[in-house]
N, C-alpha and C positions, 0 to 999 in steps of 0.2 A: 636881051631883046627876044630871043627865041623862047625863053621861059615865059615871058609875058604873053606872047601869042598863043602858046599852048594853054595857059590858064584862061585866057579870054575865050578860046574855042570851047573849053570844057564848060565854062559858065554859060555860054550860049546854048550848048546842047542841054544842060541841066535845066535851064529856064523853060524849055518846052514841056518838061514833065512836072513842074510845080503846079499844085492845085491852087486855083484862084478863089474858090468860094469857102474857105475855111473860117470858122469863127475865131474870135480872139481867145486863145487858151492861156490860162494862168495856173500856177500852182495853187491847189486848194479847191479848184473847180470840180464839181460833180458832173461827170460826162457820161454820155451813152454813145458807144462807138459801134457802128455796124461793120462787121468783118465778113468778107466773102469767103464762104466755105464751099469747096468742090467735093462732091460725093459721087464718084463714078462719072456719069455724063451730066449730072444735074449740078446746078449752082444755086446756093441759097445764101441769105444774109443772116448771120447770128449776131445778136447784140451783146455787148459787154459793158456793164455799168459799174462805175467806181469813181474814186477820187484821184485826181492827178497829184502825185507826190513828188515828181521831178520832171523837169523839162530841159532838154539839151538842144540848143539852136546851132545849126550849121547848114543853112540853105536847104538843099534837097534831103539832107540826112537828119532833119529835125525829128527828134523822138520825144515821146512822153511815156512816163511810167505810171500806170494806172493800178490802184490797189482796191480790192474789194474783199469783204468777208463772206466766205462761202461755207456754211455749216460749221461755223466757229473757227475756221482756219483762214488765215490771211493768204490771199492769192494776188500776186503781182504779175503784170504783163507789160512788156515794152512794145509800143506801137511806133512804126515809122509812118508819120502822118501823111507823107506824100506818096505812099505806096499804093499801087492799084488794088491791093487786097483790102484796103480801108475804104469802105463804101460811103459812110457818112459819120460825121461827128456832131453831136448836139450837146450844148452846155445846158444842164438841167438847173444847176444852182451854183452860185459863187460864194466862197467863204472868205472871211477876213483872216489872212495869215501874215506873219511877219518874217517868214523865212523863204528862201528860194527852194530848199529841199526839205520835205516833210518826212524824213526817214525816222523821226522819233515816233511816228504813228505805229511803227512795227511793234513797239513794246507796250502799247496801250490796248486795253480791252473794253468793250461795252460802251457805256456812256462817256467814259474818259476820252475815247477816241473821236468824239464828235467835234466838229469845227463850228465856230460861230458864223452864222449866215450874214453875208453882206447885204445891206438894205439899200 
């Protein structure tokens, strides 16, 4: 009984920090994420654009792994989507995928790494 009350309290507290205006994110989507960067006393938004290759769901701890190619080198970054550091998430394009995790894209280069666009 005590354990149930503690879990209910944790869920109530976490629900206050969940973002309400998030788009529907799926694996294979091409997204543009605005991340808040603090430089000294100034704060600015830096955009990170890439393909979602993985998504892990667990309420407030939901994360997405975004991969982009930068100067011929693959760069992956994991974002906690309910974090206050994430300013905005925009879905630019959806792709037709048949897997939940697109880790195979790590081994592909150039045109082979393109995904078919969903119409």
